[in-house]
Z-matrix of the N, CA and C atoms (Angstrom, degrees):
N
C 1 1.450
C 2 1.525 1 109.31
N 3 1.318 2 117.26 1 135.43
C 4 1.457 3 123.20 2 -179.62
C 5 1.521 4 110.16 3 -72.05
N 6 1.341 5 117.07 4 131.83
C 7 1.459 6 120.22 5 -178.85
C 8 1.529 7 111.71 6 -99.35
N 9 1.319 8 117.93 7 19.04
C 10 1.458 9 121.64 8 -179.31
C 11 1.519 10 110.84 9 -60.91
N 12 1.362 11 116.41 10 129.28
C 13 1.459 12 118.79 11 178.58
C 14 1.521 13 113.26 12 -73.17
N 15 1.310 14 117.32 13 -8.42
C 16 1.460 15 121.40 14 179.69
C 17 1.522 16 107.50 15 -106.42
N 18 1.336 17 117.89 16 106.18
C 19 1.464 18 122.95 17 -168.96
C 20 1.517 19 115.29 18 -54.79
N 21 1.331 20 118.74 19 -38.17
C 22 1.458 21 118.79 20 -174.43
C 23 1.516 22 112.50 21 -79.38
N 24 1.333 23 119.34 22 5.30
C 25 1.456 24 121.57 23 174.57
C 26 1.530 25 111.56 24 -103.86
N 27 1.319 26 118.18 25 11.52
C 28 1.459 27 121.23 26 -174.56
C 29 1.528 28 114.09 27 -85.05
N 30 1.317 29 118.07 28 -8.97
C 31 1.464 30 120.55 29 -171.54
C 32 1.520 31 114.50 30 -68.65
N 33 1.331 32 118.91 31 -27.62
C 34 1.452 33 120.83 32 -173.96
C 35 1.513 34 110.60 33 -144.74
N 36 1.328 35 115.91 34 152.68
C 37 1.457 36 119.75 35 175.48
C 38 1.526 37 110.85 36 -95.13
N 39 1.326 38 118.11 37 -5.31
C 40 1.463 39 122.49 38 179.47
C 41 1.537 40 109.44 39 -78.93
N 42 1.355 41 118.08 40 119.70
C 43 1.463 42 120.88 41 179.98
C 44 1.524 43 114.13 42 -55.27
N 45 1.345 44 117.16 43 -33.85
C 46 1.469 45 119.68 44 179.05
C 47 1.530 46 110.55 45 -65.79
N 48 1.336 47 116.68 46 -40.81
C 49 1.468 48 120.16 47 177.47
C 50 1.523 49 110.42 48 -64.67
N 51 1.321 50 116.71 49 -42.60
C 52 1.458 51 120.60 50 178.99
C 53 1.525 52 110.76 51 -64.70
N 54 1.327 53 116.86 52 -37.92
C 55 1.463 54 120.69 53 177.67
C 56 1.517 55 111.23 54 -63.61
N 57 1.319 56 116.70 55 -42.02
C 58 1.464 57 120.96 56 178.23
C 59 1.521 58 110.58 57 -64.97
N 60 1.322 59 116.48 58 -42.93
C 61 1.457 60 120.86 59 178.05
C 62 1.518 61 110.37 60 -62.74
N 63 1.333 62 116.25 61 -44.44
C 64 1.452 63 121.45 62 179.32
C 65 1.523 64 110.86 63 -59.69
N 66 1.312 65 116.68 64 -43.88
C 67 1.462 66 121.82 65 -179.76
C 68 1.536 67 110.77 66 -63.73
N 69 1.319 68 117.20 67 -42.51
C 70 1.467 69 120.73 68 178.50
C 71 1.525 70 111.85 69 -64.44
N 72 1.320 71 117.30 70 -42.41
C 73 1.462 72 120.92 71 179.41
C 74 1.523 73 110.27 72 -64.16
N 75 1.343 74 116.96 73 -44.75
C 76 1.470 75 120.66 74 178.99
C 77 1.522 76 110.63 75 -61.88
N 78 1.327 77 116.66 76 -44.40
C 79 1.460 78 120.64 77 -179.22
C 80 1.527 79 110.84 78 -64.06
N 81 1.329 80 116.55 79 -45.05
C 82 1.468 81 120.28 80 -179.73
C 83 1.528 82 110.95 81 -63.96
N 84 1.320 83 117.05 82 -37.58
C 85 1.458 84 121.78 83 -178.29
C 86 1.532 85 112.03 84 -69.62
N 87 1.328 86 116.94 85 -38.73
C 88 1.461 87 120.51 86 -171.21
C 89 1.530 88 115.16 87 -104.53
N 90 1.320 89 117.98 88 -15.39
C 91 1.463 90 121.32 89 -176.20
C 92 1.532 91 111.73 90 -63.65
N 93 1.332 92 115.80 91 138.75
C 94 1.468 93 123.73 92 175.97
C 95 1.528 94 113.91 93 61.60
N 96 1.316 95 117.39 94 28.92
C 97 1.464 96 120.94 95 177.78
C 98 1.520 97 109.17 96 -90.52
N 99 1.322 98 116.24 97 133.73
C 100 1.455 99 122.48 98 172.96
C 101 1.517 100 108.32 99 -101.96
N 102 1.337 101 116.63 100 141.00
C 103 1.451 102 119.68 101 -179.51
C 104 1.523 103 109.72 102 -153.43
N 105 1.314 104 115.30 103 163.04
C 106 1.456 105 121.58 104 176.41
C 107 1.524 106 107.91 105 -96.38
N 108 1.315 107 115.49 106 129.08
C 109 1.458 108 120.68 107 178.65
C 110 1.512 109 110.20 108 -160.22
N 111 1.306 110 116.28 109 171.22
C 112 1.460 111 122.11 110 179.04
C 113 1.518 112 110.19 111 -117.96
N 114 1.338 113 115.50 112 123.33
C 115 1.455 114 121.04 113 175.31
C 116 1.525 115 108.13 114 -67.93
N 117 1.338 116 117.05 115 130.39
C 118 1.460 117 121.50 116 -179.56
C 119 1.527 118 112.17 117 -103.05
N 120 1.326 119 115.58 118 -50.33
C 121 1.466 120 120.13 119 -176.20
C 122 1.527 121 109.99 120 -173.39
N 123 1.321 122 114.78 121 168.05
C 124 1.457 123 120.84 122 168.06
C 125 1.521 124 105.72 123 -97.45
N 126 1.326 125 116.43 124 133.53
C 127 1.456 126 120.56 125 -177.61
C 128 1.526 127 108.77 126 -124.57
N 129 1.329 128 115.81 127 132.96
C 130 1.455 129 120.73 128 179.17
C 131 1.525 130 109.35 129 -78.23
N 132 1.330 131 116.33 130 129.76
C 133 1.466 132 122.82 131 177.77
C 134 1.525 133 106.65 132 -111.46
N 135 1.320 134 115.17 133 105.31
C 136 1.463 135 121.05 134 -174.21
C 137 1.526 136 112.74 135 -58.06
N 138 1.345 137 116.84 136 -40.70
C 139 1.469 138 119.31 137 -177.78
C 140 1.524 139 112.17 138 -64.46
N 141 1.335 140 117.24 139 -24.63
C 142 1.461 141 121.92 140 177.76
C 143 1.520 142 112.39 141 -98.41
N 144 1.335 143 116.19 142 -13.64
C 145 1.459 144 123.21 143 -174.66
C 146 1.531 145 110.36 144 52.20
N 147 1.341 146 114.59 145 45.16
C 148 1.459 147 120.78 146 -178.25
C 149 1.524 148 109.30 147 -156.40
N 150 1.313 149 115.09 148 163.24
C 151 1.462 150 120.67 149 176.45
C 152 1.525 151 109.68 150 -92.78
N 153 1.318 152 115.72 151 146.16
C 154 1.459 153 122.57 152 175.96
C 155 1.519 154 108.13 153 -128.89
N 156 1.328 155 115.98 154 144.88
C 157 1.462 156 120.98 155 177.81
C 158 1.522 157 109.64 156 -77.22
N 159 1.319 158 115.36 157 138.99
C 160 1.462 159 121.06 158 172.29
C 161 1.521 160 106.10 159 -102.31
N 162 1.335 161 116.15 160 118.74
C 163 1.456 162 122.65 161 -177.31
C 164 1.526 163 108.08 162 -126.99
N 165 1.328 164 116.07 163 130.30
C 166 1.461 165 121.19 164 174.59
C 167 1.524 166 106.75 165 -95.08
N 168 1.327 167 115.58 166 118.69
C 169 1.461 168 121.75 167 -178.39
C 170 1.530 169 108.67 168 -82.69
N 171 1.319 170 116.00 169 136.15
C 172 1.458 171 121.70 170 178.75
C 173 1.523 172 110.93 171 -60.48
N 174 1.324 173 117.13 172 140.87
C 175 1.471 174 121.40 173 176.89
C 176 1.520 175 112.14 174 -63.58
N 177 1.330 176 117.74 175 -18.00
C 178 1.467 177 121.46 176 177.30
C 179 1.525 178 112.23 177 -70.28
N 180 1.315 179 116.74 178 -15.15
C 181 1.469 180 122.24 179 -179.01
C 182 1.529 181 109.98 180 -87.97
N 183 1.322 182 116.46 181 57.14
C 184 1.471 183 121.26 182 -173.16
C 185 1.533 184 112.89 183 -61.13
N 186 1.328 185 117.45 184 -37.21
C 187 1.468 186 120.12 185 -179.37
C 188 1.538 187 110.60 186 -67.01
N 189 1.332 188 116.54 187 -44.63
C 190 1.465 189 119.88 188 178.35
C 191 1.524 190 110.47 189 -65.62
N 192 1.328 191 117.99 190 -43.26
C 193 1.461 192 121.50 191 179.19
C 194 1.527 193 110.77 192 -60.90
N 195 1.334 194 116.73 193 -40.12
C 196 1.468 195 120.76 194 177.02
C 197 1.530 196 110.55 195 -62.37
N 198 1.342 197 116.32 196 -44.50
C 199 1.459 198 120.50 197 -179.60
C 200 1.525 199 111.75 198 -66.91
N 201 1.337 200 117.05 199 -38.81
C 202 1.472 201 120.60 200 177.41
C 203 1.527 202 110.49 201 -63.06
N 204 1.320 203 116.93 202 -41.75
C 205 1.464 204 120.92 203 178.93
C 206 1.532 205 110.45 204 -64.09
N 207 1.332 206 117.09 205 -39.88
C 208 1.469 207 120.87 206 177.87
C 209 1.528 208 110.89 207 -64.00
N 210 1.325 209 116.88 208 -42.20
C 211 1.468 210 120.60 209 178.78
C 212 1.523 211 110.26 210 -66.30
N 213 1.338 212 117.39 211 -40.19
C 214 1.460 213 120.75 212 177.65
C 215 1.537 214 110.39 213 -60.89
N 216 1.331 215 116.67 214 -43.90
C 217 1.461 216 121.01 215 177.62
C 218 1.521 217 110.48 216 -60.75
N 219 1.312 218 116.58 217 -42.72
C 220 1.457 219 122.69 218 178.09
C 221 1.533 220 111.12 219 -59.98
N 222 1.333 221 117.03 220 -46.03
C 223 1.461 222 120.95 221 -179.55
C 224 1.528 223 111.97 222 -64.42
N 225 1.329 224 116.76 223 -45.96
C 226 1.467 225 120.43 224 179.58
C 227 1.521 226 109.74 225 -62.93
N 228 1.325 227 117.17 226 -43.75
C 229 1.467 228 120.83 227 178.02
C 230 1.523 229 110.47 228 -57.63
N 231 1.321 230 116.37 229 -46.69
C 232 1.467 231 120.42 230 -178.64
C 233 1.525 232 111.05 231 -62.71
N 234 1.333 233 117.19 232 -45.85
C 235 1.460 234 120.16 233 -177.51
C 236 1.519 235 112.72 234 -66.32
N 237 1.328 236 116.81 235 -43.75
C 238 1.461 237 120.66 236 -175.27
C 239 1.520 238 112.06 237 -80.81
N 240 1.321 239 117.04 238 -51.59
C 241 1.470 240 121.05 239 -173.99
C 242 1.522 241 111.91 240 -79.35
N 243 1.318 242 117.42 241 -48.67
C 244 1.468 243 120.85 242 -173.83
C 245 1.531 244 111.58 243 -81.19
N 246 1.337 245 117.44 244 -45.79
C 247 1.465 246 120.70 245 -174.90
C 248 1.526 247 113.56 246 -95.67
N 249 1.335 248 117.17 247 -15.35
C 250 1.456 249 120.10 248 179.94
C 251 1.517 250 113.95 249 71.46
N 252 1.333 251 117.79 250 25.42
C 253 1.460 252 121.85 251 -179.34
C 254 1.520 253 109.96 252 -105.09
N 255 1.316 254 115.15 253 157.10
C 256 1.457 255 120.11 254 174.20
C 257 1.519 256 108.67 255 -82.86
N 258 1.326 257 117.19 256 125.83
C 259 1.460 258 119.96 257 -179.89
C 260 1.516 259 111.61 258 -69.29
N 261 1.334 260 117.95 259 -17.72
C 262 1.467 261 120.50 260 178.47
C 263 1.530 262 110.81 261 -66.71
N 264 1.309 263 117.02 262 -20.40
C 265 1.460 264 121.31 263 -179.19
C 266 1.525 265 112.19 264 -91.20
N 267 1.327 266 117.28 265 -2.14
C 268 1.461 267 121.00 266 -176.02
C 269 1.517 268 111.55 267 -110.40
N 270 1.320 269 116.81 268 151.86
C 271 1.451 270 122.02 269 175.44
C 272 1.523 271 107.84 270 -93.97
N 273 1.335 272 116.15 271 105.23
C 274 1.464 273 120.06 272 -177.25
C 275 1.522 274 112.57 273 -87.98
N 276 1.310 275 117.26 274 -21.01
C 277 1.475 276 123.06 275 178.14
C 278 1.512 277 113.32 276 68.36
N 279 1.329 278 118.14 277 11.88
C 280 1.456 279 121.77 278 176.23
C 281 1.526 280 106.24 279 -133.21
N 282 1.318 281 116.26 280 121.36
C 283 1.460 282 119.65 281 176.61
C 284 1.508 283 109.60 282 -133.04
N 285 1.297 284 115.78 283 157.07
C 286 1.450 285 121.32 284 178.49
C 287 1.525 286 110.41 285 -87.70
N 288 1.328 287 115.56 286 173.86
C 289 1.456 288 119.94 287 -178.07
C 290 1.526 289 111.70 288 -84.31
N 291 1.313 290 118.88 289 -8.32
C 292 1.466 291 121.82 290 -176.27
C 293 1.496 292 112.02 291 -96.37
């Protein structure tokens, strides 16, 4: 029996399958969401060789912030537990305000 603390990753022991499932769950959770935030800057991410927008999400967006935190937990879990990688070496694109 899979001991994964994230229920929707229990279907397979193959990390690639879990990665695909994780990606689908994150996309379904965050796709087409509208929120209030402030654009800060465009920041170059060397590992992606592309620019990404830095946006500070309003604290009033509690539902979105909760979902972002859940997705961040999911990504870190996948990288550390499933793939055996250090999440400090990865660009997660989600950071907290602290």
